[in-house]
Backbone atoms as SQL, in Angstrom:
CREATE TABLE atoms (id INTEGER PRIMARY KEY, chain TEXT, resi INTEGER, resn TEXT, atom TEXT, x REAL, y REAL, z REAL);
INSERT INTO atoms VALUES
  (1, 'A', 1, 'MET', 'N', 0.842, -1.190, -0.002),
  (2, 'A', 1, 'MET', 'CA', 0.007, -0.006, 0.007),
  (3, 'A', 1, 'MET', 'C', 0.870, 1.267, 0.003),
  (4, 'A', 2, 'SER', 'N', 0.526, 2.239, -0.787),
  (5, 'A', 2, 'SER', 'CA', 1.325, 3.446, -0.892),
  (6, 'A', 2, 'SER', 'C', 1.082, 4.344, 0.350),
  (7, 'A', 3, 'GLU', 'N', 2.052, 5.200, 0.613),
  (8, 'A', 3, 'GLU', 'CA', 1.998, 6.113, 1.755),
  (9, 'A', 3, 'GLU', 'C', 0.889, 7.072, 1.637),
  (10, 'A', 4, 'ASP', 'N', 0.300, 7.465, 2.780),
  (11, 'A', 4, 'ASP', 'CA', -0.780, 8.445, 2.856),
  (12, 'A', 4, 'ASP', 'C', -0.299, 9.765, 2.240),
  (13, 'A', 5, 'PRO', 'N', -1.094, 10.311, 1.312),
  (14, 'A', 5, 'PRO', 'CA', -0.687, 11.596, 0.686),
  (15, 'A', 5, 'PRO', 'C', -0.486, 12.723, 1.702),
  (16, 'A', 6, 'LEU', 'N', -1.278, 12.728, 2.759),
  (17, 'A', 6, 'LEU', 'CA', -1.093, 13.762, 3.800),
  (18, 'A', 6, 'LEU', 'C', 0.302, 13.687, 4.395),
  (19, 'A', 7, 'GLU', 'N', 0.758, 12.497, 4.671),
  (20, 'A', 7, 'GLU', 'CA', 2.063, 12.343, 5.264),
  (21, 'A', 7, 'GLU', 'C', 3.181, 12.807, 4.294),
  (22, 'A', 8, 'ARG', 'N', 2.973, 12.551, 3.043),
  (23, 'A', 8, 'ARG', 'CA', 3.987, 12.966, 2.025),
  (24, 'A', 8, 'ARG', 'C', 4.016, 14.493, 1.945),
  (25, 'A', 9, 'VAL', 'N', 2.862, 15.121, 1.868),
  (26, 'A', 9, 'VAL', 'CA', 2.782, 16.586, 1.792),
  (27, 'A', 9, 'VAL', 'C', 3.346, 17.184, 3.094),
  (28, 'A', 10, 'ARG', 'N', 2.988, 16.613, 4.207),
  (29, 'A', 10, 'ARG', 'CA', 3.455, 17.085, 5.496),
  (30, 'A', 10, 'ARG', 'C', 4.987, 17.041, 5.539),
  (31, 'A', 11, 'ARG', 'N', 5.592, 15.944, 5.127),
  (32, 'A', 11, 'ARG', 'CA', 7.043, 15.824, 5.184),
  (33, 'A', 11, 'ARG', 'C', 7.712, 16.866, 4.270),
  (34, 'A', 12, 'LEU', 'N', 7.150, 17.103, 3.083),
  (35, 'A', 12, 'LEU', 'CA', 7.703, 18.106, 2.171),
  (36, 'A', 12, 'LEU', 'C', 7.641, 19.519, 2.799),
  (37, 'A', 13, 'CYS', 'N', 6.498, 19.822, 3.373),
  (38, 'A', 13, 'CYS', 'CA', 6.342, 21.165, 3.970),
  (39, 'A', 13, 'CYS', 'C', 7.224, 21.376, 5.173),
  (40, 'A', 14, 'LEU', 'N', 7.237, 20.386, 6.073),
  (41, 'A', 14, 'LEU', 'CA', 7.988, 20.575, 7.326),
  (42, 'A', 14, 'LEU', 'C', 9.505, 20.499, 7.132),
  (43, 'A', 15, 'ALA', 'N', 9.933, 20.070, 5.955),
  (44, 'A', 15, 'ALA', 'CA', 11.388, 20.029, 5.672),
  (45, 'A', 15, 'ALA', 'C', 11.928, 21.419, 5.376),
  (46, 'A', 16, 'LEU', 'N', 11.040, 22.384, 5.166),
  (47, 'A', 16, 'LEU', 'CA', 11.447, 23.753, 4.805),
  (48, 'A', 16, 'LEU', 'C', 11.710, 24.569, 6.058),
  (49, 'A', 17, 'PRO', 'N', 12.624, 25.542, 6.001),
  (50, 'A', 17, 'PRO', 'CA', 13.010, 26.294, 7.210),
  (51, 'A', 17, 'PRO', 'C', 11.878, 27.006, 7.930),
  (52, 'A', 18, 'GLU', 'N', 11.875, 26.856, 9.213),
  (53, 'A', 18, 'GLU', 'CA', 10.936, 27.555, 10.133),
  (54, 'A', 18, 'GLU', 'C', 9.487, 27.395, 9.753),
  (55, 'A', 19, 'THR', 'N', 9.131, 26.159, 9.336),
  (56, 'A', 19, 'THR', 'CA', 7.763, 25.830, 8.995),
  (57, 'A', 19, 'THR', 'C', 7.126, 25.088, 10.144),
  (58, 'A', 20, 'THR', 'N', 5.857, 25.408, 10.415),
  (59, 'A', 20, 'THR', 'CA', 5.079, 24.701, 11.419),
  (60, 'A', 20, 'THR', 'C', 3.753, 24.314, 10.812),
  (61, 'A', 21, 'GLU', 'N', 3.058, 23.415, 11.489),
  (62, 'A', 21, 'GLU', 'CA', 1.756, 22.915, 11.062),
  (63, 'A', 21, 'GLU', 'C', 0.762, 23.087, 12.175),
  (64, 'A', 22, 'ARG', 'N', -0.440, 23.475, 11.821),
  (65, 'A', 22, 'ARG', 'CA', -1.563, 23.491, 12.736),
  (66, 'A', 22, 'ARG', 'C', -2.847, 23.437, 11.908),
  (67, 'A', 23, 'LEU', 'N', -3.930, 23.105, 12.520),
  (68, 'A', 23, 'LEU', 'CA', -5.204, 23.096, 11.822),
  (69, 'A', 23, 'LEU', 'C', -5.653, 24.544, 11.558),
  (70, 'A', 24, 'SER', 'N', -6.224, 24.724, 10.380),
  (71, 'A', 24, 'SER', 'CA', -6.860, 25.998, 10.037),
  (72, 'A', 24, 'SER', 'C', -8.074, 25.599, 9.174),
  (73, 'A', 25, 'HIS', 'N', -9.225, 26.081, 9.531),
  (74, 'A', 25, 'HIS', 'CA', -10.433, 25.724, 8.847),
  (75, 'A', 25, 'HIS', 'C', -10.637, 24.212, 8.754),
  (76, 'A', 26, 'GLY', 'N', -10.186, 23.499, 9.800),
  (77, 'A', 26, 'GLY', 'CA', -10.374, 22.063, 9.911),
  (78, 'A', 26, 'GLY', 'C', -9.422, 21.224, 9.122),
  (79, 'A', 27, 'GLU', 'N', -8.437, 21.817, 8.477),
  (80, 'A', 27, 'GLU', 'CA', -7.459, 21.096, 7.686),
  (81, 'A', 27, 'GLU', 'C', -6.017, 21.376, 8.107),
  (82, 'A', 28, 'PRO', 'N', -5.109, 20.414, 7.951),
  (83, 'A', 28, 'PRO', 'CA', -3.728, 20.662, 8.231),
  (84, 'A', 28, 'PRO', 'C', -3.222, 21.763, 7.304),
  (85, 'A', 29, 'THR', 'N', -2.556, 22.744, 7.928),
  (86, 'A', 29, 'THR', 'CA', -2.082, 23.923, 7.215),
  (87, 'A', 29, 'THR', 'C', -0.623, 24.204, 7.622),
  (88, 'A', 30, 'TRP', 'N', 0.176, 24.670, 6.699),
  (89, 'A', 30, 'TRP', 'CA', 1.569, 24.901, 6.980),
  (90, 'A', 30, 'TRP', 'C', 1.866, 26.408, 6.890),
  (91, 'A', 31, 'PHE', 'N', 2.598, 26.821, 7.935),
  (92, 'A', 31, 'PHE', 'CA', 2.887, 28.234, 8.135),
  (93, 'A', 31, 'PHE', 'C', 4.399, 28.470, 8.168),
  (94, 'A', 32, 'ILE', 'N', 4.817, 29.660, 7.786),
  (95, 'A', 32, 'ILE', 'CA', 6.160, 30.090, 7.865),
  (96, 'A', 32, 'ILE', 'C', 6.272, 30.973, 9.124),
  (97, 'A', 33, 'ARG', 'N', 7.158, 30.624, 10.014),
  (98, 'A', 33, 'ARG', 'CA', 7.355, 31.311, 11.275),
  (99, 'A', 33, 'ARG', 'C', 6.009, 31.436, 12.024),
  (100, 'A', 34, 'GLY', 'N', 5.169, 30.447, 11.906),
  (101, 'A', 34, 'GLY', 'CA', 3.895, 30.383, 12.638),
  (102, 'A', 34, 'GLY', 'C', 2.861, 31.425, 12.207),
  (103, 'A', 35, 'LYS', 'N', 3.127, 32.184, 11.174),
  (104, 'A', 35, 'LYS', 'CA', 2.188, 33.288, 10.796),
  (105, 'A', 35, 'LYS', 'C', 1.672, 33.178, 9.390),
  (106, 'A', 36, 'LYS', 'N', 2.535, 33.057, 8.393),
  (107, 'A', 36, 'LYS', 'CA', 2.079, 33.151, 6.993),
  (108, 'A', 36, 'LYS', 'C', 1.861, 31.771, 6.398),
  (109, 'A', 37, 'THR', 'N', 0.652, 31.546, 5.910),
  (110, 'A', 37, 'THR', 'CA', 0.301, 30.251, 5.297),
  (111, 'A', 37, 'THR', 'C', 0.916, 30.171, 3.896),
  (112, 'A', 38, 'PHE', 'N', 1.514, 29.005, 3.609),
  (113, 'A', 38, 'PHE', 'CA', 1.953, 28.784, 2.241),
  (114, 'A', 38, 'PHE', 'C', 1.331, 27.529, 1.615),
  (115, 'A', 39, 'ALA', 'N', 0.718, 26.668, 2.401),
  (116, 'A', 39, 'ALA', 'CA', 0.057, 25.483, 1.896),
  (117, 'A', 39, 'ALA', 'C', -1.000, 24.956, 2.870),
  (118, 'A', 40, 'MET', 'N', -2.042, 24.364, 2.303),
  (119, 'A', 40, 'MET', 'CA', -3.042, 23.752, 3.170),
  (120, 'A', 40, 'MET', 'C', -3.608, 22.523, 2.492),
  (121, 'A', 41, 'TYR', 'N', -3.852, 21.470, 3.298),
  (122, 'A', 41, 'TYR', 'CA', -4.411, 20.238, 2.780),
  (123, 'A', 41, 'TYR', 'C', -5.885, 20.435, 2.507),
  (124, 'A', 42, 'ALA', 'N', -6.430, 19.649, 1.608),
  (125, 'A', 42, 'ALA', 'CA', -7.886, 19.798, 1.300),
  (126, 'A', 42, 'ALA', 'C', -8.421, 18.372, 1.120),
  (127, 'A', 43, 'ASP', 'N', -8.832, 17.745, 2.246),
  (128, 'A', 43, 'ASP', 'CA', -9.382, 16.420, 2.198),
  (129, 'A', 43, 'ASP', 'C', -10.877, 16.507, 1.991),
  (130, 'A', 44, 'ARG', 'N', -11.257, 16.617, 0.702),
  (131, 'A', 44, 'ARG', 'CA', -12.643, 16.758, 0.332),
  (132, 'A', 44, 'ARG', 'C', -13.295, 17.913, 1.036),
  (133, 'A', 45, 'HIS', 'N', -12.523, 18.981, 1.211),
  (134, 'A', 45, 'HIS', 'CA', -12.945, 20.160, 1.979),
  (135, 'A', 45, 'HIS', 'C', -14.127, 20.909, 1.320),
  (136, 'A', 46, 'HIS', 'N', -14.065, 21.085, 0.005),
  (137, 'A', 46, 'HIS', 'CA', -15.133, 21.778, -0.645),
  (138, 'A', 46, 'HIS', 'C', -15.757, 20.991, -1.787),
  (139, 'A', 47, 'ASP', 'N', -15.288, 19.791, -1.981),
  (140, 'A', 47, 'ASP', 'CA', -15.857, 18.907, -3.029),
  (141, 'A', 47, 'ASP', 'C', -15.485, 17.469, -2.631),
  (142, 'A', 48, 'ASP', 'N', -15.569, 16.581, -3.577),
  (143, 'A', 48, 'ASP', 'CA', -15.295, 15.176, -3.268),
  (144, 'A', 48, 'ASP', 'C', -13.871, 14.801, -3.675),
  (145, 'A', 49, 'ARG', 'N', -12.964, 15.733, -3.795),
  (146, 'A', 49, 'ARG', 'CA', -11.580, 15.487, -4.227),
  (147, 'A', 49, 'ARG', 'C', -10.592, 15.635, -3.109),
  (148, 'A', 50, 'LEU', 'N', -9.475, 14.930, -3.203),
  (149, 'A', 50, 'LEU', 'CA', -8.394, 15.028, -2.276),
  (150, 'A', 50, 'LEU', 'C', -7.277, 15.846, -2.931),
  (151, 'A', 51, 'GLY', 'N', -6.753, 16.816, -2.201),
  (152, 'A', 51, 'GLY', 'CA', -5.667, 17.660, -2.777),
  (153, 'A', 51, 'GLY', 'C', -5.100, 18.585, -1.755),
  (154, 'A', 52, 'PHE', 'N', -4.376, 19.555, -2.264),
  (155, 'A', 52, 'PHE', 'CA', -3.887, 20.630, -1.385),
  (156, 'A', 52, 'PHE', 'C', -3.872, 21.923, -2.168),
  (157, 'A', 53, 'TRP', 'N', -3.860, 23.035, -1.443),
  (158, 'A', 53, 'TRP', 'CA', -3.804, 24.355, -2.032),
  (159, 'A', 53, 'TRP', 'C', -2.488, 24.994, -1.593),
  (160, 'A', 54, 'CYS', 'N', -1.869, 25.773, -2.484),
  (161, 'A', 54, 'CYS', 'CA', -0.623, 26.430, -2.069),
  (162, 'A', 54, 'CYS', 'C', -0.399, 27.709, -2.881),
  (163, 'A', 55, 'ALA', 'N', 0.383, 28.564, -2.274),
  (164, 'A', 55, 'ALA', 'CA', 0.808, 29.774, -2.973),
  (165, 'A', 55, 'ALA', 'C', 1.576, 29.312, -4.239),
  (166, 'A', 56, 'ALA', 'N', 1.567, 30.214, -5.248),
  (167, 'A', 56, 'ALA', 'CA', 2.284, 29.848, -6.484),
  (168, 'A', 56, 'ALA', 'C', 2.880, 31.153, -7.102),
  (169, 'A', 57, 'PRO', 'N', 3.957, 30.984, -7.785),
  (170, 'A', 57, 'PRO', 'CA', 4.556, 32.152, -8.474),
  (171, 'A', 57, 'PRO', 'C', 3.551, 32.727, -9.487),
  (172, 'A', 58, 'ALA', 'N', 3.722, 33.988, -9.774),
  (173, 'A', 58, 'ALA', 'CA', 2.842, 34.678, -10.745),
  (174, 'A', 58, 'ALA', 'C', 2.794, 33.893, -12.058),
  (175, 'A', 59, 'GLY', 'N', 1.544, 33.645, -12.515),
  (176, 'A', 59, 'GLY', 'CA', 1.322, 32.959, -13.782),
  (177, 'A', 59, 'GLY', 'C', 1.293, 31.442, -13.718),
  (178, 'A', 60, 'ALA', 'N', 1.778, 30.857, -12.628),
  (179, 'A', 60, 'ALA', 'CA', 1.885, 29.402, -12.523),
  (180, 'A', 60, 'ALA', 'C', 0.476, 28.764, -12.486),
  (181, 'A', 61, 'GLN', 'N', -0.429, 29.337, -11.717),
  (182, 'A', 61, 'GLN', 'CA', -1.779, 28.744, -11.634),
  (183, 'A', 61, 'GLN', 'C', -2.425, 28.640, -12.987),
  (184, 'A', 62, 'GLN', 'N', -2.446, 29.724, -13.749),
  (185, 'A', 62, 'GLN', 'CA', -3.084, 29.707, -15.036),
  (186, 'A', 62, 'GLN', 'C', -2.420, 28.713, -15.988),
  (187, 'A', 63, 'ALA', 'N', -1.109, 28.720, -15.991),
  (188, 'A', 63, 'ALA', 'CA', -0.379, 27.822, -16.880),
  (189, 'A', 63, 'ALA', 'C', -0.650, 26.352, -16.557),
  (190, 'A', 64, 'LEU', 'N', -0.590, 26.017, -15.304),
  (191, 'A', 64, 'LEU', 'CA', -0.773, 24.601, -14.926),
  (192, 'A', 64, 'LEU', 'C', -2.224, 24.127, -15.044),
  (193, 'A', 65, 'VAL', 'N', -3.194, 24.957, -14.652),
  (194, 'A', 65, 'VAL', 'CA', -4.571, 24.603, -14.760),
  (195, 'A', 65, 'VAL', 'C', -4.973, 24.500, -16.249),
  (196, 'A', 66, 'SER', 'N', -4.505, 25.383, -17.073),
  (197, 'A', 66, 'SER', 'CA', -4.801, 25.327, -18.511),
  (198, 'A', 66, 'SER', 'C', -4.188, 24.055, -19.182),
  (199, 'A', 67, 'ALA', 'N', -2.984, 23.747, -18.761),
  (200, 'A', 67, 'ALA', 'CA', -2.298, 22.596, -19.375),
  (201, 'A', 67, 'ALA', 'C', -2.781, 21.239, -18.873),
  (202, 'A', 68, 'GLU', 'N', -3.133, 21.170, -17.585),
  (203, 'A', 68, 'GLU', 'CA', -3.490, 19.869, -16.994),
  (204, 'A', 68, 'GLU', 'C', -4.621, 20.015, -15.981),
  (205, 'A', 69, 'PRO', 'N', -5.835, 20.307, -16.430),
  (206, 'A', 69, 'PRO', 'CA', -6.947, 20.489, -15.490),
  (207, 'A', 69, 'PRO', 'C', -7.362, 19.253, -14.744),
  (208, 'A', 70, 'GLU', 'N', -6.884, 18.089, -15.175),
  (209, 'A', 70, 'GLU', 'CA', -7.162, 16.865, -14.436),
  (210, 'A', 70, 'GLU', 'C', -6.238, 16.736, -13.199),
  (211, 'A', 71, 'ARG', 'N', -5.189, 17.549, -13.129),
  (212, 'A', 71, 'ARG', 'CA', -4.236, 17.497, -12.025),
  (213, 'A', 71, 'ARG', 'C', -4.218, 18.762, -11.192),
  (214, 'A', 72, 'PHE', 'N', -4.584, 19.887, -11.819),
  (215, 'A', 72, 'PHE', 'CA', -4.458, 21.153, -11.139),
  (216, 'A', 72, 'PHE', 'C', -5.779, 21.970, -11.246),
  (217, 'A', 73, 'PHE', 'N', -6.053, 22.818, -10.259),
  (218, 'A', 73, 'PHE', 'CA', -7.307, 23.588, -10.293),
  (219, 'A', 73, 'PHE', 'C', -7.127, 24.914, -9.558),
  (220, 'A', 74, 'ARG', 'N', -8.080, 25.804, -9.774),
  (221, 'A', 74, 'ARG', 'CA', -8.103, 27.103, -9.098),
  (222, 'A', 74, 'ARG', 'C', -8.935, 26.909, -7.810),
  (223, 'A', 75, 'PRO', 'N', -8.275, 26.956, -6.658),
  (224, 'A', 75, 'PRO', 'CA', -9.003, 26.691, -5.383),
  (225, 'A', 75, 'PRO', 'C', -9.934, 27.834, -5.012),
  (226, 'A', 76, 'PRO', 'N', -10.978, 27.483, -4.243),
  (227, 'A', 76, 'PRO', 'CA', -11.871, 28.553, -3.769),
  (228, 'A', 76, 'PRO', 'C', -11.131, 29.452, -2.747),
  (229, 'A', 77, 'TYR', 'N', -11.648, 30.609, -2.538),
  (230, 'A', 77, 'TYR', 'CA', -11.147, 31.570, -1.538),
  (231, 'A', 77, 'TYR', 'C', -9.779, 32.189, -1.854),
  (232, 'A', 78, 'VAL', 'N', -8.826, 31.385, -2.254),
  (233, 'A', 78, 'VAL', 'CA', -7.465, 31.904, -2.497),
  (234, 'A', 78, 'VAL', 'C', -7.025, 31.823, -3.966),
  (235, 'A', 79, 'GLY', 'N', -7.848, 31.248, -4.777),
  (236, 'A', 79, 'GLY', 'CA', -7.511, 31.118, -6.200),
  (237, 'A', 79, 'GLY', 'C', -7.373, 32.477, -6.880),
  (238, 'A', 80, 'HIS', 'N', -8.170, 33.453, -6.464),
  (239, 'A', 80, 'HIS', 'CA', -8.110, 34.778, -7.077),
  (240, 'A', 80, 'HIS', 'C', -6.762, 35.456, -6.759),
  (241, 'A', 81, 'ARG', 'N', -6.035, 34.945, -5.754),
  (242, 'A', 81, 'ARG', 'CA', -4.732, 35.476, -5.399),
  (243, 'A', 81, 'ARG', 'C', -3.586, 34.708, -6.100),
  (244, 'A', 82, 'GLY', 'N', -3.951, 33.827, -7.011),
  (245, 'A', 82, 'GLY', 'CA', -2.927, 33.068, -7.745),
  (246, 'A', 82, 'GLY', 'C', -2.552, 31.744, -7.131),
  (247, 'A', 83, 'TRP', 'N', -3.204, 31.371, -6.047),
  (248, 'A', 83, 'TRP', 'CA', -2.881, 30.081, -5.397),
  (249, 'A', 83, 'TRP', 'C', -3.262, 28.952, -6.349),
  (250, 'A', 84, 'LEU', 'N', -2.562, 27.816, -6.191),
  (251, 'A', 84, 'LEU', 'CA', -2.776, 26.675, -7.017),
  (252, 'A', 84, 'LEU', 'C', -3.379, 25.528, -6.227),
  (253, 'A', 85, 'GLY', 'N', -4.353, 24.851, -6.820),
  (254, 'A', 85, 'GLY', 'CA', -4.859, 23.636, -6.243),
  (255, 'A', 85, 'GLY', 'C', -4.248, 22.459, -6.956),
  (256, 'A', 86, 'VAL', 'N', -3.892, 21.416, -6.178),
  (257, 'A', 86, 'VAL', 'CA', -3.252, 20.225, -6.719),
  (258, 'A', 86, 'VAL', 'C', -4.042, 19.030, -6.271),
  (259, 'A', 87, 'TYR', 'N', -4.528, 18.240, -7.219),
  (260, 'A', 87, 'TYR', 'CA', -5.249, 17.024, -6.872),
  (261, 'A', 87, 'TYR', 'C', -4.274, 15.918, -6.471),
  (262, 'A', 88, 'LEU', 'N', -4.621, 15.199, -5.412),
  (263, 'A', 88, 'LEU', 'CA', -3.797, 14.067, -4.961),
  (264, 'A', 88, 'LEU', 'C', -4.498, 12.722, -5.104),
  (265, 'A', 89, 'ASP', 'N', -5.688, 12.761, -5.792),
  (266, 'A', 89, 'ASP', 'CA', -6.413, 11.515, -6.050),
  (267, 'A', 89, 'ASP', 'C', -6.233, 11.037, -7.450),
  (268, 'A', 90, 'VAL', 'N', -5.157, 11.480, -8.078),
  (269, 'A', 90, 'VAL', 'CA', -4.737, 11.057, -9.424),
  (270, 'A', 90, 'VAL', 'C', -3.330, 10.554, -9.322),
  (271, 'A', 91, 'ALA', 'N', -2.744, 10.084, -10.422),
  (272, 'A', 91, 'ALA', 'CA', -1.349, 9.713, -10.409),
  (273, 'A', 91, 'ALA', 'C', -0.498, 10.935, -10.033),
  (274, 'A', 92, 'VAL', 'N', 0.361, 10.816, -9.067),
  (275, 'A', 92, 'VAL', 'CA', 1.119, 11.903, -8.544),
  (276, 'A', 92, 'VAL', 'C', 2.607, 11.740, -8.759),
  (277, 'A', 93, 'ASP', 'N', 3.234, 12.769, -9.276),
  (278, 'A', 93, 'ASP', 'CA', 4.698, 12.819, -9.398),
  (279, 'A', 93, 'ASP', 'C', 5.192, 13.559, -8.173),
  (280, 'A', 94, 'TRP', 'N', 5.696, 12.782, -7.186),
  (281, 'A', 94, 'TRP', 'CA', 6.100, 13.419, -5.916),
  (282, 'A', 94, 'TRP', 'C', 7.290, 14.340, -6.036),
  (283, 'A', 95, 'ASP', 'N', 8.140, 14.105, -7.035),
  (284, 'A', 95, 'ASP', 'CA', 9.242, 15.049, -7.238),
  (285, 'A', 95, 'ASP', 'C', 8.670, 16.395, -7.679),
  (286, 'A', 96, 'GLU', 'N', 7.691, 16.365, -8.563),
  (287, 'A', 96, 'GLU', 'CA', 7.060, 17.591, -9.008),
  (288, 'A', 96, 'GLU', 'C', 6.340, 18.288, -7.837),
  (289, 'A', 97, 'ILE', 'N', 5.650, 17.480, -7.034),
  (290, 'A', 97, 'ILE', 'CA', 4.945, 18.038, -5.867),
  (291, 'A', 97, 'ILE', 'C', 5.949, 18.732, -4.929),
  (292, 'A', 98, 'GLY', 'N', 7.096, 18.114, -4.759),
  (293, 'A', 98, 'GLY', 'CA', 8.144, 18.735, -3.942),
  (294, 'A', 98, 'GLY', 'C', 8.571, 20.093, -4.501),
  (295, 'A', 99, 'GLU', 'N', 8.684, 20.177, -5.830),
  (296, 'A', 99, 'GLU', 'CA', 9.024, 21.478, -6.452),
  (297, 'A', 99, 'GLU', 'C', 7.900, 22.495, -6.255),
  (298, 'A', 100, 'ILE', 'N', 6.656, 22.059, -6.390),
  (299, 'A', 100, 'ILE', 'CA', 5.512, 22.970, -6.209),
  (300, 'A', 100, 'ILE', 'C', 5.467, 23.453, -4.776),
  (301, 'A', 101, 'VAL', 'N', 5.702, 22.610, -3.795),
  (302, 'A', 101, 'VAL', 'CA', 5.711, 22.996, -2.384),
  (303, 'A', 101, 'VAL', 'C', 6.829, 24.000, -2.097),
  (304, 'A', 102, 'THR', 'N', 7.989, 23.713, -2.666),
  (305, 'A', 102, 'THR', 'CA', 9.124, 24.645, -2.483),
  (306, 'A', 102, 'THR', 'C', 8.838, 25.950, -3.117),
  (307, 'A', 103, 'ASP', 'N', 8.258, 25.973, -4.289),
  (308, 'A', 103, 'ASP', 'CA', 7.860, 27.244, -4.972),
  (309, 'A', 103, 'ASP', 'C', 6.876, 28.001, -4.119),
  (310, 'A', 104, 'ALA', 'N', 5.928, 27.284, -3.525),
  (311, 'A', 104, 'ALA', 'CA', 4.939, 27.944, -2.627),
  (312, 'A', 104, 'ALA', 'C', 5.648, 28.653, -1.478),
  (313, 'A', 105, 'TYR', 'N', 6.578, 27.930, -0.896),
  (314, 'A', 105, 'TYR', 'CA', 7.363, 28.470, 0.246),
  (315, 'A', 105, 'TYR', 'C', 8.121, 29.721, -0.217),
  (316, 'A', 106, 'ARG', 'N', 8.820, 29.609, -1.346),
  (317, 'A', 106, 'ARG', 'CA', 9.587, 30.741, -1.890),
  (318, 'A', 106, 'ARG', 'C', 8.705, 31.987, -2.164),
  (319, 'A', 107, 'THR', 'N', 7.455, 31.721, -2.558),
  (320, 'A', 107, 'THR', 'CA', 6.498, 32.804, -2.874),
  (321, 'A', 107, 'THR', 'C', 6.109, 33.590, -1.621),
  (322, 'A', 108, 'ILE', 'N', 6.066, 32.925, -0.464),
  (323, 'A', 108, 'ILE', 'CA', 5.565, 33.543, 0.737),
  (324, 'A', 108, 'ILE', 'C', 6.685, 33.939, 1.730),
  (325, 'A', 109, 'ALA', 'N', 7.716, 33.133, 1.798),
  (326, 'A', 109, 'ALA', 'CA', 8.786, 33.313, 2.811),
  (327, 'A', 109, 'ALA', 'C', 9.562, 34.635, 2.651),
  (328, 'A', 110, 'PRO', 'N', 10.061, 35.155, 3.785),
  (329, 'A', 110, 'PRO', 'CA', 10.941, 36.306, 3.666),
  (330, 'A', 110, 'PRO', 'C', 12.229, 35.950, 2.964),
  (331, 'A', 111, 'LYS', 'N', 12.921, 36.915, 2.387),
  (332, 'A', 111, 'LYS', 'CA', 14.138, 36.689, 1.635),
  (333, 'A', 111, 'LYS', 'C', 15.212, 35.954, 2.446),
  (334, 'A', 112, 'THR', 'N', 15.267, 36.224, 3.738),
  (335, 'A', 112, 'THR', 'CA', 16.307, 35.548, 4.520),
  (336, 'A', 112, 'THR', 'C', 16.079, 34.062, 4.600),
  (337, 'A', 113, 'LEU', 'N', 14.855, 33.615, 4.650),
  (338, 'A', 113, 'LEU', 'CA', 14.553, 32.194, 4.644),
  (339, 'A', 113, 'LEU', 'C', 14.740, 31.562, 3.258),
  (340, 'A', 114, 'VAL', 'N', 14.328, 32.306, 2.230),
  (341, 'A', 114, 'VAL', 'CA', 14.548, 31.794, 0.899),
  (342, 'A', 114, 'VAL', 'C', 16.052, 31.612, 0.629),
  (343, 'A', 115, 'ALA', 'N', 16.860, 32.515, 1.113),
  (344, 'A', 115, 'ALA', 'CA', 18.325, 32.404, 0.921),
  (345, 'A', 115, 'ALA', 'C', 18.873, 31.111, 1.564),
  (346, 'A', 116, 'ARG', 'N', 18.235, 30.668, 2.620),
  (347, 'A', 116, 'ARG', 'CA', 18.655, 29.435, 3.282),
  (348, 'A', 116, 'ARG', 'C', 18.435, 28.212, 2.380),
  (349, 'A', 117, 'LEU', 'N', 17.436, 28.293, 1.531),
  (350, 'A', 117, 'LEU', 'CA', 17.189, 27.199, 0.605),
  (351, 'A', 117, 'LEU', 'C', 18.266, 27.110, -0.462),
  (352, 'A', 118, 'ASP', 'N', 18.854, 28.250, -0.761),
  (353, 'A', 118, 'ASP', 'CA', 19.846, 28.311, -1.829),
  (354, 'A', 118, 'ASP', 'C', 21.280, 28.086, -1.337),
  (355, 'A', 119, 'GLU', 'N', 21.457, 27.855, -0.039),
  (356, 'A', 119, 'GLU', 'CA', 22.802, 27.679, 0.543),
  (357, 'A', 119, 'GLU', 'C', 23.359, 26.310, 0.125);
C-alpha cells in the first residue's frame, strides 16, 4: 500500500526552514514562522476530491490549470490571489509536488529564509 498523501505533503512542507503545522479551517495547514500560510491540505474540503492548495509564483496557476486541468485547479477563496490547487487523487509525481511546495514556500517566505534554501 502506498504512503498516505497527507504524510507525504506534511514531510515536504515541514522540511522547509521555520515551517510549522496546525489546523486551520479544519485542515492541516503549513505556516512560515507560525504566521504566514503557504500550503493547506484539502481532504474533500469543498468537493469530493483530495488535494492541497498552495501559494504559487505569478502565472503558474493559469499555466498549470490550462495545461493539466485533471491534475491542477483554481481553489476557492485563495484562487483569485494566484494560489494553485493540486489534486492528490490522481497519479502523482512526488518530485514535481516537492518542487511545487518549495515554490509555494519561496513565494511567501521572507528573503532571509529563501536564501537558506539556496545555501
